[in-house]
C-alpha positions as CSV (number, residue, x, y, z in Angstrom):
1,M,16.0,224.3,143.9
2,E,18.2,227.2,144.8
3,K,16.4,230.5,145.5
4,Q,17.5,234.1,145.2
5,V,16.0,236.9,147.3
6,V,14.6,239.8,145.4
7,S,13.4,243.1,146.9
8,V,10.4,244.7,145.2
9,K,8.7,247.9,146.1
10,L,4.9,248.0,145.7
11,D,2.2,250.5,146.2
12,I,1.0,250.1,149.8
13,N,-2.6,249.5,148.8
14,L,-1.5,246.8,146.3
15,Y,0.6,245.2,149.0
16,W,-2.3,245.0,151.5
17,K,-4.6,243.7,148.8
18,L,-2.0,241.1,147.8
19,K,-1.5,240.1,151.4
20,S,-5.2,239.8,152.1
21,E,-6.0,237.8,149.0
22,V,-2.9,235.6,148.8
23,G,-2.1,235.3,152.4
24,T,0.9,235.8,154.6
25,G,3.8,233.5,153.8
26,K,2.4,232.8,150.3
27,I,3.3,236.0,148.5
28,S,6.7,234.8,147.3
29,R,5.3,231.7,145.7
30,F,2.5,233.7,144.1
31,V,4.8,236.3,142.6
32,E,7.2,233.6,141.4
33,N,4.4,231.7,139.6
34,L,3.2,235.0,138.0
35,I,6.7,235.8,136.7
36,A,7.3,232.3,135.4
37,R,3.9,232.3,133.6
38,E,4.6,235.8,132.1
39,L,8.1,234.8,130.9
40,N,6.8,231.6,129.4
41,T,4.1,233.5,127.5
42,Q,6.7,236.0,126.2
43,E,9.0,233.1,125.1
44,Q,6.1,231.4,123.3
45,K,5.1,234.7,121.6
46,L,8.7,235.3,120.4
47,A,9.0,231.8,119.1
48,Q,5.8,232.2,117.2
49,E,6.9,235.5,115.7
50,Y,10.2,233.9,114.6
51,Q,8.3,231.1,112.9
52,E,6.0,233.6,111.1
53,A,9.0,235.7,110.0
54,A,10.7,232.5,108.7
55,K,7.7,231.9,106.4
56,D,7.9,235.5,105.0
57,K,9.7,235.2,101.7
58,S,10.0,238.9,101.2
59,R,12.0,239.1,104.5
60,W,14.3,236.4,103.3
61,K,14.9,238.4,100.1
62,E,15.7,241.5,102.1
63,V,18.1,239.5,104.3
64,K,19.9,238.2,101.3
65,E,20.2,241.7,99.9
66,W,21.7,243.0,103.2
67,E,24.1,240.0,103.3
68,Q,25.3,240.7,99.8
69,A,25.7,244.5,100.5
70,Q,27.8,243.6,103.6
71,M,30.0,241.3,101.6
72,V,30.6,244.0,99.1
73,D,31.6,246.4,101.9
74,W,34.0,243.8,103.4
75,N,35.5,243.2,100.0
76,K,36.1,246.9,99.5
77,Q,37.9,247.1,102.9
78,D,40.0,244.1,102.0
79,D,41.0,245.8,98.7
80,G,42.1,248.9,100.6
81,E,39.4,251.1,99.0
82,N,38.1,252.4,102.4
83,N,41.4,253.2,103.9
């Protein structure tokens, strides 16, 4: 797997704690795992929120109303009313 170097500034106390607990030479892997886990959690949360939103019939009604309003606006522009 190809890797990309990323420079991150940390509070000096946090750095020394990280170095003592994770160990020299293991910080990159530790940080990479934390980032991957956090991004995965966020993706799962977003997917769940989309699924919940899809079940909300009142939202679908509102979406349909917005779509119809936009179509009316486009039709007015095509007819030259907004020029």
